[in-house]
C-alpha positions in Angstrom: 165.9 97.3 55.7 163.6 95.3 58.3 160.5 97.0 57.0 161.5 95.8 53.6 162.5 92.1 54.7 159.2 91.8 56.5 157.1 92.9 53.3 159.1 90.6 51.3 158.2 87.8 53.7 154.8 88.5 53.8 154.7 88.4 49.8 156.4 85.0 49.7 154.0 83.7 52.3 151.2 85.0 50.2 152.2 83.4 47.2 152.5 80.4 49.1 149.0 80.5 50.3 147.9 81.3 46.8 150.3 78.6 45.3 148.2 76.0 47.3 144.9 76.9 45.8 143.0 79.4 48.2 141.2 82.1 45.7 142.4 85.6 46.2 138.8 87.0 46.5 138.4 84.8 50.0 141.7 86.1 51.2 140.5 89.8 50.5 137.0 89.2 52.2 139.0 87.6 55.3 141.0 90.7 55.2 138.7 93.1 55.2 136.7 91.3 58.1 139.8 91.2 60.4 140.2 95.2 59.5 136.5 95.6 61.0 137.1 93.4 63.8 140.4 95.1 64.7 138.8 98.6 64.5 135.6 97.7 66.4 135.5 98.3 70.5 136.0 95.7 72.7 132.9 96.5 74.4 129.6 98.9 74.3 128.3 100.7 77.0 124.6 101.6 76.8 122.9 104.0 79.5 119.7 101.8 79.7 119.5 99.1 82.6 118.8 95.5 80.8 115.8 93.3 81.0 117.4 90.0 80.1 119.2 90.7 77.0 116.9 93.8 76.1 117.5 97.5 77.4 114.6 98.9 79.6 114.0 102.7 79.6 112.6 103.9 82.8 110.2 100.9 83.1 108.5 101.8 79.9 108.0 99.1 77.5 109.3 101.5 74.5 112.2 99.7 73.1 113.4 96.7 71.0 110.8 94.2 70.1 107.8 96.0 71.8 107.9 98.5 69.3 107.9 96.3 66.4 104.7 96.1 64.4 102.6 92.8 64.1 99.6 92.0 62.2 97.4 89.0 63.7 94.0 87.9 62.6 93.2 84.6 64.4 90.6 83.4 66.9 91.8 81.1 69.7 92.3 80.6 73.7 94.9 83.0 75.5 97.3 80.2 75.4 96.8 79.6 71.3 97.3 83.3 70.7 100.3 83.4 72.8 102.1 80.5 70.9 101.0 82.2 67.7 102.7 85.4 69.0 105.9 83.5 70.2 106.1 81.9 66.4 105.8 85.2 64.9 108.2 87.4 66.9 110.1 84.9 69.1 109.1 86.3 72.4 108.8 83.7 75.2 105.2 84.3 76.9 104.3 82.7 79.9 100.9 82.2 81.6 100.7 82.1 85.4 98.6 79.2 86.5 95.7 81.1 88.0 95.6 83.2 84.8 96.0 79.8 82.4 92.9 78.4 84.7 90.7 81.6 84.2 91.2 81.7 80.4 91.6 78.5 79.1 87.9 77.9 78.5 87.4 81.2 76.9 88.5 82.2 73.3 88.6 85.8 71.4 88.6 86.9 67.9 91.9 89.1 67.6 92.1 91.1 64.2 94.8 93.6 65.1 97.8 95.7 63.5 100.2 97.7 65.4 102.8 97.4 68.1 103.6 94.4 69.9 102.9 96.1 73.1 99.6 97.1 72.0 98.9 93.6 71.1 99.8 92.5 74.5 97.5 94.8 76.3 94.7 93.9 73.8 94.7 90.3 75.1 95.1 91.6 78.8 91.9 93.5 78.4 89.9 90.8 76.5 90.9 88.2 79.1 90.6 90.3 82.1 94.7 89.8 82.7 97.6 91.8 83.6 101.3 91.1 81.9 104.8 92.2 82.3 108.5 91.3 81.5 109.9 88.6 83.4 113.4 87.9 84.4 114.0 85.7 81.4 113.7 88.4 78.8 110.2 87.4 78.1 106.7 88.5 79.5 104.1 86.6 81.9 100.3 87.0 82.1 98.9 87.0 85.5 95.6 87.4 87.4 96.7 90.1 89.4 99.5 92.6 89.5 101.3 94.7 92.3 101.5 98.8 91.9 102.9 100.9 94.2 101.4 104.6 94.1 103.0 107.7 95.8 100.5 109.8 97.7 101.3 113.7 97.9 100.4 113.9 101.6 102.9 114.1 104.6 102.5 111.5 107.4 100.4 111.6 110.5 96.8 113.1 111.1 96.2 116.5 111.2 93.7 117.7 114.4 92.7 121.3 115.1 90.0 122.5 117.7 88.8 126.5 118.1 86.4 127.3 120.6 85.2 130.7 120.6 82.9 131.9 124.1 81.6 134.8 125.6 80.5 132.7 128.9 81.0 134.3 132.1 79.9 133.5 135.6 76.4 133.8 136.0 75.2 135.2 132.8 74.2 133.5 129.3 76.8 132.7 127.0 77.2 132.0 123.5 79.9 129.3 122.0 81.1 128.7 118.5 82.8 125.7 118.1 85.1 124.5 115.4 86.8 121.1 115.0 89.0 119.5 112.7 90.2 116.0 112.2 92.2 114.9 109.1 93.7 111.6 108.5 94.4 111.7 104.7 96.1 108.4 104.9 93.3 106.5 106.2 90.6 108.3 104.1 92.7 107.3 100.9 93.4 103.8 102.0 89.7 103.6 102.8 88.6 104.6 99.3 90.9 102.3 97.3 89.3 99.4 99.8 86.2 100.5 98.2 87.5 99.9 94.6 89.1 96.4 95.0 88.3 93.6 93.2 87.6 90.2 95.7 91.3 89.3 94.8 92.2 93.0 95.9 94.7 94.3 98.7 95.9 97.4 99.9 98.6 98.7 102.1 99.7 102.2 103.0 103.2 102.6 104.0 103.3 106.3 105.5 107.0 106.4 106.2 107.6 105.8 102.5 104.9 108.1 101.1 103.4 105.4 99.3 100.4 103.0 98.9 101.0 99.3 97.3 97.9 97.6 95.7 97.5 94.0 94.1 94.7 93.5 92.2 93.4 93.1 88.5 94.2 95.2 85.5 91.0 96.9 85.4 90.8 97.8 89.2 94.6 98.7 88.9 93.4 101.2 86.2 90.5 102.7 88.3 92.7 102.9 91.3 95.7 104.9 89.0 92.9 107.3 87.9 91.7 108.0 91.3 95.7 108.4 93.1 96.4 110.9 90.3 92.9 113.0 90.6 93.7 112.8 94.8 97.3 113.8 94.5 96.5 116.9 92.2 94.2 118.0 94.7 96.6 117.5 97.5 99.4 119.3 95.6 97.7 122.7 95.1 98.9 125.5 96.6 98.6 129.3 97.1 100.3 132.4 98.6 98.3 133.7 101.5 98.9 137.3 102.6 97.4 138.2 106.4 97.8 141.8 107.5 96.1 143.1 110.8 95.8 147.0 111.3 94.8 148.6 114.3 94.5 152.3 114.9 92.3 154.8 116.7 90.2 157.9 116.1 89.6 160.9 118.1 86.2 161.1 116.5 83.2 159.4 118.0 81.3 159.2 114.1 83.7 159.0 111.7 85.9 156.1 111.1 88.0 157.7 108.1 88.0 154.0 106.5 87.7 153.6 102.9 88.7 150.8 100.3 91.2 153.4 98.7 93.0 153.7 102.1 94.1 150.3 101.4 94.3 149.4 97.9 96.4 151.1 95.2 93.7 151.1 92.8 91.1 154.0 93.0 88.1 152.0 91.7 88.6 149.1 94.4 85.2 148.4 95.8 84.5 146.6 98.8 80.8 145.7 99.3 79.4 146.7 102.6 82.3 148.1 104.2 81.1 151.4 105.8 83.1 154.6 105.4 81.9 155.7 108.7 80.5 153.9 112.0 77.8 156.0 113.7 76.5 153.2 116.0 77.7 150.8 118.7 80.3 148.4 118.0 80.0 146.9 114.8 81.8 144.3 112.4 81.7 144.3 108.4 83.2 142.2 105.9 83.6 142.7 102.2 85.5 141.4 99.2 87.7 143.6 97.3 89.5 143.1 93.6 92.8 145.0 93.9 96.5 145.2 95.1 97.0 145.9 98.7 99.3 149.0 99.4 102.8 148.5 100.9 102.6 148.2 104.7 105.0 150.8 105.1 102.8 153.1 103.5 100.0 152.0 104.9 101.7 152.4 108.5 102.3 155.9 107.7 99.1 156.7 106.7 97.5 155.5 110.1 100.1 157.0 112.6 98.9 160.2 110.8 95.5 159.3 112.5 96.7 157.7 115.5 100.2 157.5 116.9 99.6 154.3 118.6 98.5 152.4 115.3 100.4 149.2 114.2 100.7 146.7 111.7 101.3 143.1 111.4 101.8 141.1 108.1 102.7 137.8 107.4 102.9 135.7 103.9 103.1 132.0 103.7 102.5 129.4 101.0 99.7 126.9 102.0 99.0 123.8 100.7 95.4 122.3 100.3 93.5 121.6 103.6 96.4 122.1 105.9 96.2 124.7 108.5 98.4 127.7 108.9 98.7 128.8 112.6 99.9 132.7 113.2 100.9 134.0 117.1 102.0 137.4 117.6 101.9 137.1 121.6 103.1 139.3 124.2 103.8 137.9 127.8 103.4 140.2 130.9 103.9 139.2 134.6 101.6 141.4 137.2 101.3 140.8 141.0 98.6 138.1 141.2 99.0 138.1 145.0 100.9 139.9 147.4 101.3 140.1 151.4 104.3 141.3 153.4 106.4 138.0 153.3 105.5 136.7 149.7 104.7 137.8 146.4 102.8 135.6 143.8 103.3 136.6 140.1 100.8 136.1 137.7 101.1 136.0 133.7 98.8 138.1 130.9 99.3 136.8 127.3 98.2 139.3 124.7 98.3 139.8 121.3 97.2 138.0 117.9 96.5 134.4 117.2 95.1 133.2 113.9 94.6 130.0 112.2 93.3 129.8 108.4 92.5 126.6 106.8 92.6 126.5 102.7 90.3 124.4 100.6 91.5 124.9 97.0 88.9 124.4 94.5 89.0 124.2 90.5 88.8 127.6 88.4 91.0 129.6 90.8 88.9 129.5 93.8 89.7 128.8 97.4 87.6 128.6 100.5 89.2 130.2 103.4 88.2 129.0 107.2 89.6 131.4 109.6 89.7 131.9 113.2 91.1 135.0 114.7 91.6 135.7 118.6 92.9 139.2 119.4 93.7 140.8 122.7 95.0 143.8 124.4 95.9 144.7 127.9 94.2 148.0 128.5 94.4 148.7 132.1 96.7 147.3 135.2 95.5 148.9 138.6 96.6 148.2 142.0 94.1 147.0 144.6 94.9 146.5 148.4 93.0 145.2 151.6 95.2 145.4 154.6 98.7 143.9 154.1 97.4 142.4 151.0 98.0 143.8 147.6 97.2 142.2 144.0 97.0 144.0 140.6 93.8 143.9 138.2 94.4 143.5 134.8 92.1 144.8 132.3 92.1 142.9 129.0 90.0 143.7 125.9 89.5 140.8 123.4 88.2 140.2 120.1 87.4 136.7 118.7 85.8 135.4 115.3 85.6 132.4 113.3 84.5 132.6 109.5 84.5 130.6 106.4 84.4 132.9 103.0 85.0 131.7 99.1 87.3 133.8 97.3 88.9 134.2 93.8 92.7 133.9 93.7 93.8 137.7 93.4 90.6 139.0 95.8 91.1 140.3 99.3 88.6 139.8 101.9 88.7 142.4 104.5 86.9 142.0 107.9 86.4 145.3 110.0 85.5 146.0 113.4 85.2 149.4 115.4 84.9 149.9 119.1 83.8 153.0 121.3 86.4 154.1 123.2 85.3 155.1 126.8 87.1 158.4 128.2 89.6 158.4 131.0 88.5 158.2 134.7 89.7 161.9 135.1 87.4 163.5 132.1 83.8 163.8 132.3 83.2 160.2 131.5 81.9 160.2 128.1 83.1 158.7 124.5 86.8 159.8 123.5 86.8 158.2 120.2 86.8 155.1 118.3 89.2 152.2 118.3 89.6 150.4 114.9 90.8 146.8 113.6 91.0 145.6 110.1 92.2 142.3 109.1 92.9 141.8 105.5 93.2 138.5 103.8 94.9 137.9 100.2 95.0 134.5 98.2 97.5 134.2 95.2 98.8 131.6 92.8 97.7 129.3 90.4 96.4 126.0 91.6 
């Protein structure tokens, strides 16, 4: 009953309105508009951040008015051309005082058809200026702009020193020294300074991992290209597999070493690595294309030759020009000095220590600079004189430093043999040979 009365009341009101001269079409139009308003949401959520009244997507000017096409054919100063663009598009354009002074006496002829962003870029290049959106919803031309570049480098400075020497008291010595000092941030900042215009400045922030530059558009473009190239080089990385093998042989003239011993493919070629050693102690190097055998398989094969055979293997991901240092050492205490009332211990450190510095190039090439130090306790004898007693350690060492260039997937083998001297209780001749082989494999994409 209430619904019927309501309908009758509405009809009565409508009849009164119509009787007062309001056109029926206007009523219908207004009613449709009210329907649309009532069905529309109260507010709309946009995912993009806003610059004034226009959304900005990740700092890119690929939205709204900047993507609109515009045709402009005119000659004039920057101020005149900006006024024309404002009349055509309604976009507010401001000019920084310094930029205005630089451009007011210059004119250029524009014959352009494309997006508004492209036209603004063209004006900036013609007058040597930069432009960017401002908070008022328009854009501003300036003589310089600020850009912050992310650098793909860790904070700090890298220093490395390696010294290999056979110096002993009273004898002629030979010493090889390798020094490395890398300050990526200082080098990058210095390179950017050399590319700045007289108006430019640069500041590095290692904690933030960035370099901030203020300069002209031309200089910023050049610096941006440089930073991208440097980041690409600093971001290169490879997988480095290093294996050290040691074993002995009772034979004095045959090392029983072939490339096929280490690699799965039977056609592996190792350059000048000899199959046998007939001379005195030797060191030989070769580069091999092939897949290395499993360490467990290698160890089993070596132990069939010598029960004291051992293998150490490391794998790491290394980045360009950053040293990889590995130590596998053993500390042993011995009697350095002793008498009836006092014992003074000493310490012997033996094992393996190596440092590899990869310099990763284009075309899947890498230069490996590595230093290896190997030491072993051969003997620990006791010596006494009256009430004094000491122990005399006999340690053999092998150290070398080398630089070699590889293609990714290749392996460098460094092999060394050493004549083994017979024990004191034998006839004193040679009793065989000891062998050390270092295998380095570089793989991965750069």
